[in-house]
Gaussian input, Z-matrix of N, CA and C with variables (Angstrom, degrees):
# hf/3-21g

backbone

0 1
 N
 C     1     B1
 C     2     B2     1     A1
 N     3     B3     2     A2     1     D1
 C     4     B4     3     A3     2     D2
 C     5     B5     4     A4     3     D3
 N     6     B6     5     A5     4     D4
 C     7     B7     6     A6     5     D5
 C     8     B8     7     A7     6     D6
 N     9     B9     8     A8     7     D7
 C    10    B10     9     A9     8     D8
 C    11    B11    10    A10     9     D9
 N    12    B12    11    A11    10    D10
 C    13    B13    12    A12    11    D11
 C    14    B14    13    A13    12    D12
 N    15    B15    14    A14    13    D13
 C    16    B16    15    A15    14    D14
 C    17    B17    16    A16    15    D15
 N    18    B18    17    A17    16    D16
 C    19    B19    18    A18    17    D17
 C    20    B20    19    A19    18    D18
 N    21    B21    20    A20    19    D19
 C    22    B22    21    A21    20    D20
 C    23    B23    22    A22    21    D21
 N    24    B24    23    A23    22    D22
 C    25    B25    24    A24    23    D23
 C    26    B26    25    A25    24    D24
 N    27    B27    26    A26    25    D25
 C    28    B28    27    A27    26    D26
 C    29    B29    28    A28    27    D27
 N    30    B30    29    A29    28    D28
 C    31    B31    30    A30    29    D29
 C    32    B32    31    A31    30    D30
 N    33    B33    32    A32    31    D31
 C    34    B34    33    A33    32    D32
 C    35    B35    34    A34    33    D33
 N    36    B36    35    A35    34    D34
 C    37    B37    36    A36    35    D35
 C    38    B38    37    A37    36    D36
 N    39    B39    38    A38    37    D37
 C    40    B40    39    A39    38    D38
 C    41    B41    40    A40    39    D39
 N    42    B42    41    A41    40    D40
 C    43    B43    42    A42    41    D41
 C    44    B44    43    A43    42    D42
 N    45    B45    44    A44    43    D43
 C    46    B46    45    A45    44    D44
 C    47    B47    46    A46    45    D45
 N    48    B48    47    A47    46    D46
 C    49    B49    48    A48    47    D47
 C    50    B50    49    A49    48    D48
 N    51    B51    50    A50    49    D49
 C    52    B52    51    A51    50    D50
 C    53    B53    52    A52    51    D51
 N    54    B54    53    A53    52    D52
 C    55    B55    54    A54    53    D53
 C    56    B56    55    A55    54    D54
 N    57    B57    56    A56    55    D55
 C    58    B58    57    A57    56    D56
 C    59    B59    58    A58    57    D57
 N    60    B60    59    A59    58    D58
 C    61    B61    60    A60    59    D59
 C    62    B62    61    A61    60    D60
 N    63    B63    62    A62    61    D61
 C    64    B64    63    A63    62    D62
 C    65    B65    64    A64    63    D63
 N    66    B66    65    A65    64    D64
 C    67    B67    66    A66    65    D65
 C    68    B68    67    A67    66    D66
 N    69    B69    68    A68    67    D67
 C    70    B70    69    A69    68    D68
 C    71    B71    70    A70    69    D69
 N    72    B72    71    A71    70    D70
 C    73    B73    72    A72    71    D71
 C    74    B74    73    A73    72    D72
 N    75    B75    74    A74    73    D73
 C    76    B76    75    A75    74    D74
 C    77    B77    76    A76    75    D75
 N    78    B78    77    A77    76    D76
 C    79    B79    78    A78    77    D77
 C    80    B80    79    A79    78    D78
 N    81    B81    80    A80    79    D79
 C    82    B82    81    A81    80    D80
 C    83    B83    82    A82    81    D81
 N    84    B84    83    A83    82    D82
 C    85    B85    84    A84    83    D83
 C    86    B86    85    A85    84    D84
 N    87    B87    86    A86    85    D85
 C    88    B88    87    A87    86    D86
 C    89    B89    88    A88    87    D87
 N    90    B90    89    A89    88    D88
 C    91    B91    90    A90    89    D89
 C    92    B92    91    A91    90    D90
 N    93    B93    92    A92    91    D91
 C    94    B94    93    A93    92    D92
 C    95    B95    94    A94    93    D93
 N    96    B96    95    A95    94    D94
 C    97    B97    96    A96    95    D95
 C    98    B98    97    A97    96    D96
 N    99    B99    98    A98    97    D97
 C   100   B100    99    A99    98    D98
 C   101   B101   100   A100    99    D99
 N   102   B102   101   A101   100   D100
 C   103   B103   102   A102   101   D101
 C   104   B104   103   A103   102   D102
 N   105   B105   104   A104   103   D103
 C   106   B106   105   A105   104   D104
 C   107   B107   106   A106   105   D105
 N   108   B108   107   A107   106   D106
 C   109   B109   108   A108   107   D107
 C   110   B110   109   A109   108   D108
 N   111   B111   110   A110   109   D109
 C   112   B112   111   A111   110   D110
 C   113   B113   112   A112   111   D111
 N   114   B114   113   A113   112   D112
 C   115   B115   114   A114   113   D113
 C   116   B116   115   A115   114   D114
 N   117   B117   116   A116   115   D115
 C   118   B118   117   A117   116   D116
 C   119   B119   118   A118   117   D117
 N   120   B120   119   A119   118   D118
 C   121   B121   120   A120   119   D119
 C   122   B122   121   A121   120   D120
 N   123   B123   122   A122   121   D121
 C   124   B124   123   A123   122   D122
 C   125   B125   124   A124   123   D123
 N   126   B126   125   A125   124   D124
 C   127   B127   126   A126   125   D125
 C   128   B128   127   A127   126   D126
 N   129   B129   128   A128   127   D127
 C   130   B130   129   A129   128   D128
 C   131   B131   130   A130   129   D129
 N   132   B132   131   A131   130   D130
 C   133   B133   132   A132   131   D131
 C   134   B134   133   A133   132   D132
 N   135   B135   134   A134   133   D133
 C   136   B136   135   A135   134   D134
 C   137   B137   136   A136   135   D135
 N   138   B138   137   A137   136   D136
 C   139   B139   138   A138   137   D137
 C   140   B140   139   A139   138   D138
 N   141   B141   140   A140   139   D139
 C   142   B142   141   A141   140   D140
 C   143   B143   142   A142   141   D141
 N   144   B144   143   A143   142   D142
 C   145   B145   144   A144   143   D143
 C   146   B146   145   A145   144   D144
 N   147   B147   146   A146   145   D145
 C   148   B148   147   A147   146   D146
 C   149   B149   148   A148   147   D147
 N   150   B150   149   A149   148   D148
 C   151   B151   150   A150   149   D149
 C   152   B152   151   A151   150   D150
 N   153   B153   152   A152   151   D151
 C   154   B154   153   A153   152   D152
 C   155   B155   154   A154   153   D153
 N   156   B156   155   A155   154   D154
 C   157   B157   156   A156   155   D155
 C   158   B158   157   A157   156   D156
 N   159   B159   158   A158   157   D157
 C   160   B160   159   A159   158   D158
 C   161   B161   160   A160   159   D159
 N   162   B162   161   A161   160   D160
 C   163   B163   162   A162   161   D161
 C   164   B164   163   A163   162   D162
 N   165   B165   164   A164   163   D163
 C   166   B166   165   A165   164   D164
 C   167   B167   166   A166   165   D165
 N   168   B168   167   A167   166   D166
 C   169   B169   168   A168   167   D167
 C   170   B170   169   A169   168   D168
 N   171   B171   170   A170   169   D169
 C   172   B172   171   A171   170   D170
 C   173   B173   172   A172   171   D171
 N   174   B174   173   A173   172   D172
 C   175   B175   174   A174   173   D173
 C   176   B176   175   A175   174   D174
 N   177   B177   176   A176   175   D175
 C   178   B178   177   A177   176   D176
 C   179   B179   178   A178   177   D177
 N   180   B180   179   A179   178   D178
 C   181   B181   180   A180   179   D179
 C   182   B182   181   A181   180   D180
 N   183   B183   182   A182   181   D181
 C   184   B184   183   A183   182   D182
 C   185   B185   184   A184   183   D183
 N   186   B186   185   A185   184   D184
 C   187   B187   186   A186   185   D185
 C   188   B188   187   A187   186   D186
 N   189   B189   188   A188   187   D187
 C   190   B190   189   A189   188   D188
 C   191   B191   190   A190   189   D189
 N   192   B192   191   A191   190   D190
 C   193   B193   192   A192   191   D191
 C   194   B194   193   A193   192   D192
 N   195   B195   194   A194   193   D193
 C   196   B196   195   A195   194   D194
 C   197   B197   196   A196   195   D195
 N   198   B198   197   A197   196   D196
 C   199   B199   198   A198   197   D197
 C   200   B200   199   A199   198   D198
 N   201   B201   200   A200   199   D199
 C   202   B202   201   A201   200   D200
 C   203   B203   202   A202   201   D201
 N   204   B204   203   A203   202   D202
 C   205   B205   204   A204   203   D203
 C   206   B206   205   A205   204   D204
 N   207   B207   206   A206   205   D205
 C   208   B208   207   A207   206   D206
 C   209   B209   208   A208   207   D207
 N   210   B210   209   A209   208   D208
 C   211   B211   210   A210   209   D209
 C   212   B212   211   A211   210   D210
 N   213   B213   212   A212   211   D211
 C   214   B214   213   A213   212   D212
 C   215   B215   214   A214   213   D213
 N   216   B216   215   A215   214   D214
 C   217   B217   216   A216   215   D215
 C   218   B218   217   A217   216   D216

   B1=1.4577
   B2=1.5063
   B3=1.3121
   B4=1.4416
   B5=1.5521
   B6=1.3198
   B7=1.3935
   B8=1.4850
   B9=1.3784
   B10=1.5010
   B11=1.5124
   B12=1.4175
   B13=1.4876
   B14=1.5872
   B15=1.3772
   B16=1.4763
   B17=1.5205
   B18=1.2607
   B19=1.3399
   B20=1.5527
   B21=1.2829
   B22=1.4273
   B23=1.5386
   B24=1.3683
   B25=1.4896
   B26=1.4139
   B27=1.4559
   B28=1.4180
   B29=1.5803
   B30=1.2581
   B31=1.4701
   B32=1.4669
   B33=1.3209
   B34=1.5095
   B35=1.5146
   B36=1.2693
   B37=1.4992
   B38=1.5188
   B39=1.2460
   B40=1.3907
   B41=1.6038
   B42=1.2641
   B43=1.4760
   B44=1.5154
   B45=1.3806
   B46=1.3964
   B47=1.5334
   B48=1.3835
   B49=1.4564
   B50=1.5884
   B51=1.2599
   B52=1.5165
   B53=1.6007
   B54=1.2798
   B55=1.3986
   B56=1.5173
   B57=1.3018
   B58=1.4152
   B59=1.6770
   B60=1.3560
   B61=1.4662
   B62=1.3986
   B63=1.3466
   B64=1.4171
   B65=1.5146
   B66=1.3461
   B67=1.5280
   B68=1.5361
   B69=1.2904
   B70=1.4943
   B71=1.5499
   B72=1.4050
   B73=1.4120
   B74=1.6164
   B75=1.3882
   B76=1.5459
   B77=1.4430
   B78=1.3580
   B79=1.4031
   B80=1.4700
   B81=1.2888
   B82=1.5761
   B83=1.5922
   B84=1.2810
   B85=1.4534
   B86=1.5916
   B87=1.3220
   B88=1.5194
   B89=1.4854
   B90=1.2956
   B91=1.4095
   B92=1.4154
   B93=1.2801
   B94=1.4921
   B95=1.4255
   B96=1.4280
   B97=1.4538
   B98=1.5141
   B99=1.3003
   B100=1.4559
   B101=1.6523
   B102=1.2601
   B103=1.3857
   B104=1.6830
   B105=1.3388
   B106=1.4122
   B107=1.5297
   B108=1.3478
   B109=1.5130
   B110=1.6152
   B111=1.2693
   B112=1.4687
   B113=1.5247
   B114=1.2301
   B115=1.5234
   B116=1.5933
   B117=1.4807
   B118=1.3540
   B119=1.5439
   B120=1.3045
   B121=1.6029
   B122=1.5981
   B123=1.2259
   B124=1.3724
   B125=1.4881
   B126=1.3358
   B127=1.4350
   B128=1.5611
   B129=1.3019
   B130=1.3769
   B131=1.5364
   B132=1.3172
   B133=1.3422
   B134=1.5291
   B135=1.2687
   B136=1.5284
   B137=1.4520
   B138=1.2613
   B139=1.5121
   B140=1.4289
   B141=1.3382
   B142=1.4468
   B143=1.4539
   B144=1.3088
   B145=1.5096
   B146=1.4905
   B147=1.2768
   B148=1.4532
   B149=1.5855
   B150=1.2648
   B151=1.4907
   B152=1.5960
   B153=1.3808
   B154=1.4804
   B155=1.6327
   B156=1.1658
   B157=1.5408
   B158=1.5459
   B159=1.2296
   B160=1.5344
   B161=1.5834
   B162=1.2842
   B163=1.4878
   B164=1.5485
   B165=1.2999
   B166=1.3514
   B167=1.5424
   B168=1.3282
   B169=1.4405
   B170=1.5023
   B171=1.4320
   B172=1.4719
   B173=1.4670
   B174=1.3858
   B175=1.3086
   B176=1.5291
   B177=1.3968
   B178=1.4530
   B179=1.5404
   B180=1.3019
   B181=1.4415
   B182=1.5068
   B183=1.2596
   B184=1.4173
   B185=1.5614
   B186=1.2577
   B187=1.4820
   B188=1.5569
   B189=1.3457
   B190=1.5551
   B191=1.6386
   B192=1.2777
   B193=1.6554
   B194=1.3962
   B195=1.2553
   B196=1.4679
   B197=1.5296
   B198=1.2920
   B199=1.5261
   B200=1.4475
   B201=1.2038
   B202=1.4695
   B203=1.5318
   B204=1.3691
   B205=1.4758
   B206=1.6126
   B207=1.3148
   B208=1.4770
   B209=1.4561
   B210=1.2326
   B211=1.4468
   B212=1.6434
   B213=1.3787
   B214=1.4407
   B215=1.4145
   B216=1.4357
   B217=1.4348
   B218=1.4763
   A1=111.94
   A2=114.20
   A3=115.71
   A4=110.25
   A5=116.49
   A6=122.06
   A7=117.07
   A8=116.03
   A9=122.57
   A10=105.94
   A11=111.15
   A12=116.22
   A13=106.97
   A14=115.96
   A15=123.68
   A16=109.64
   A17=123.09
   A18=125.92
   A19=109.82
   A20=119.18
   A21=127.90
   A22=107.19
   A23=118.95
   A24=123.47
   A25=101.85
   A26=114.70
   A27=120.48
   A28=109.25
   A29=113.54
   A30=119.28
   A31=110.89
   A32=115.36
   A33=119.05
   A34=110.51
   A35=113.90
   A36=123.73
   A37=114.01
   A38=118.07
   A39=122.27
   A40=109.83
   A41=118.84
   A42=123.26
   A43=106.40
   A44=123.19
   A45=129.00
   A46=105.76
   A47=116.65
   A48=118.98
   A49=110.74
   A50=114.85
   A51=118.80
   A52=106.23
   A53=120.81
   A54=128.62
   A55=118.36
   A56=115.37
   A57=118.58
   A58=110.17
   A59=113.71
   A60=114.40
   A61=110.57
   A62=127.07
   A63=130.73
   A64=105.77
   A65=115.26
   A66=117.21
   A67=114.38
   A68=111.06
   A69=111.60
   A70=110.74
   A71=118.48
   A72=121.58
   A73=103.07
   A74=109.17
   A75=113.94
   A76=102.91
   A77=115.06
   A78=123.74
   A79=117.35
   A80=115.33
   A81=121.57
   A82=108.58
   A83=113.90
   A84=117.62
   A85=105.95
   A86=116.10
   A87=121.85
   A88=109.31
   A89=118.92
   A90=131.44
   A91=111.57
   A92=127.10
   A93=124.08
   A94=116.78
   A95=116.81
   A96=120.27
   A97=112.56
   A98=120.47
   A99=124.73
   A100=110.28
   A101=118.92
   A102=124.38
   A103=110.76
   A104=112.77
   A105=116.95
   A106=112.00
   A107=116.19
   A108=119.31
   A109=102.98
   A110=115.68
   A111=124.39
   A112=110.11
   A113=117.62
   A114=121.63
   A115=105.37
   A116=116.54
   A117=115.68
   A118=106.23
   A119=118.55
   A120=126.84
   A121=105.62
   A122=119.52
   A123=123.67
   A124=110.59
   A125=120.06
   A126=119.82
   A127=104.18
   A128=114.67
   A129=123.42
   A130=115.27
   A131=119.44
   A132=122.29
   A133=110.45
   A134=122.73
   A135=127.70
   A136=110.33
   A137=119.42
   A138=123.54
   A139=115.42
   A140=118.70
   A141=124.37
   A142=115.84
   A143=119.34
   A144=123.59
   A145=112.84
   A146=114.16
   A147=118.26
   A148=113.28
   A149=120.72
   A150=111.81
   A151=105.22
   A152=114.20
   A153=113.41
   A154=106.00
   A155=113.84
   A156=121.42
   A157=106.89
   A158=117.02
   A159=124.32
   A160=108.07
   A161=113.63
   A162=125.22
   A163=105.20
   A164=116.16
   A165=116.90
   A166=120.06
   A167=121.00
   A168=123.98
   A169=110.80
   A170=115.46
   A171=113.66
   A172=109.53
   A173=115.86
   A174=124.84
   A175=107.16
   A176=118.72
   A177=125.44
   A178=106.66
   A179=116.97
   A180=121.50
   A181=108.78
   A182=121.27
   A183=124.44
   A184=103.99
   A185=116.09
   A186=126.53
   A187=107.81
   A188=114.26
   A189=113.67
   A190=104.29
   A191=110.47
   A192=114.67
   A193=111.22
   A194=119.25
   A195=121.62
   A196=108.02
   A197=116.05
   A198=118.17
   A199=110.59
   A200=120.38
   A201=124.77
   A202=112.27
   A203=114.44
   A204=118.89
   A205=108.30
   A206=118.48
   A207=118.69
   A208=112.43
   A209=120.07
   A210=124.27
   A211=108.37
   A212=115.41
   A213=117.24
   A214=122.04
   A215=116.30
   A216=122.33
   A217=113.06
   D1=133.93
   D2=-178.24
   D3=-86.32
   D4=150.22
   D5=171.19
   D6=-83.75
   D7=-2.15
   D8=-177.37
   D9=-80.62
   D10=130.74
   D11=179.62
   D12=-95.16
   D13=120.61
   D14=-179.96
   D15=-95.64
   D16=16.00
   D17=179.35
   D18=-65.38
   D19=127.39
   D20=174.77
   D21=68.41
   D22=43.20
   D23=-175.82
   D24=-144.68
   D25=158.82
   D26=176.93
   D27=-163.16
   D28=-177.32
   D29=-179.04
   D30=-154.77
   D31=147.17
   D32=176.55
   D33=-120.15
   D34=139.51
   D35=-179.34
   D36=-124.44
   D37=146.22
   D38=-177.32
   D39=-61.39
   D40=131.16
   D41=-172.86
   D42=-99.04
   D43=129.21
   D44=171.15
   D45=-75.85
   D46=98.32
   D47=-174.76
   D48=-79.57
   D49=141.84
   D50=171.98
   D51=-106.15
   D52=-20.40
   D53=170.19
   D54=-129.53
   D55=147.22
   D56=-174.86
   D57=-60.49
   D58=-27.07
   D59=-176.56
   D60=-78.86
   D61=-8.28
   D62=-179.00
   D63=-70.54
   D64=153.93
   D65=175.49
   D66=-68.07
   D67=155.01
   D68=179.86
   D69=-87.57
   D70=-16.65
   D71=179.14
   D72=-138.67
   D73=150.21
   D74=174.70
   D75=-146.74
   D76=161.38
   D77=171.79
   D78=169.57
   D79=171.31
   D80=-176.35
   D81=-77.36
   D82=150.30
   D83=170.47
   D84=-147.14
   D85=139.85
   D86=175.17
   D87=-110.38
   D88=126.62
   D89=177.56
   D90=-115.05
   D91=114.79
   D92=178.80
   D93=48.37
   D94=36.05
   D95=176.54
   D96=85.41
   D97=-0.21
   D98=176.52
   D99=-102.18
   D100=141.55
   D101=-179.46
   D102=-90.63
   D103=133.06
   D104=175.82
   D105=-132.96
   D106=170.49
   D107=175.30
   D108=-112.77
   D109=128.07
   D110=-179.05
   D111=-104.43
   D112=126.45
   D113=-177.16
   D114=-121.63
   D115=139.04
   D116=-177.12
   D117=-137.50
   D118=138.97
   D119=178.86
   D120=-113.04
   D121=130.02
   D122=170.96
   D123=-79.43
   D124=129.22
   D125=-172.71
   D126=-145.67
   D127=170.01
   D128=176.82
   D129=-149.74
   D130=143.05
   D131=175.59
   D132=-133.50
   D133=161.39
   D134=172.54
   D135=-61.48
   D136=-42.20
   D137=177.42
   D138=-66.58
   D139=-56.63
   D140=-172.84
   D141=-94.51
   D142=-20.63
   D143=-170.50
   D144=76.22
   D145=-145.36
   D146=-175.85
   D147=-74.07
   D148=133.17
   D149=177.40
   D150=-155.86
   D151=173.31
   D152=179.37
   D153=-113.59
   D154=141.93
   D155=174.61
   D156=-103.19
   D157=127.00
   D158=-169.26
   D159=-108.86
   D160=151.75
   D161=175.22
   D162=-145.08
   D163=132.53
   D164=170.02
   D165=-131.10
   D166=142.54
   D167=-172.71
   D168=-146.80
   D169=153.39
   D170=-174.37
   D171=-63.25
   D172=145.17
   D173=-178.73
   D174=-65.00
   D175=144.72
   D176=176.28
   D177=-73.17
   D178=140.31
   D179=-179.99
   D180=-72.37
   D181=143.34
   D182=-176.88
   D183=-85.10
   D184=135.84
   D185=-179.46
   D186=-88.40
   D187=118.31
   D188=-179.69
   D189=-89.43
   D190=134.00
   D191=170.44
   D192=-66.33
   D193=137.06
   D194=173.67
   D195=-89.17
   D196=136.51
   D197=176.37
   D198=-86.51
   D199=-11.22
   D200=174.15
   D201=-97.53
   D202=139.39
   D203=-179.08
   D204=-92.20
   D205=9.41
   D206=-177.23
   D207=-87.14
   D208=144.56
   D209=176.66
   D210=-64.27
   D211=138.92
   D212=178.56
   D213=-66.27
   D214=-9.87
   D215=-177.34
   D216=-132.80

């Protein structure tokens, strides 16, 4: 376990896009102790020039593989 506190921090990484509508960058972000997925698209306009458009959504829960083949109930 790391002693580093990632609360209120995040990172973006270049996304290997398969469709043009997919984000250019994706990555995890933590806000007030809750994990989210951050997506960013590189855009440009005559008025603003180059900018990033952002979207945030709750992180998907990681599914843990069960080592037992028994039903849980």
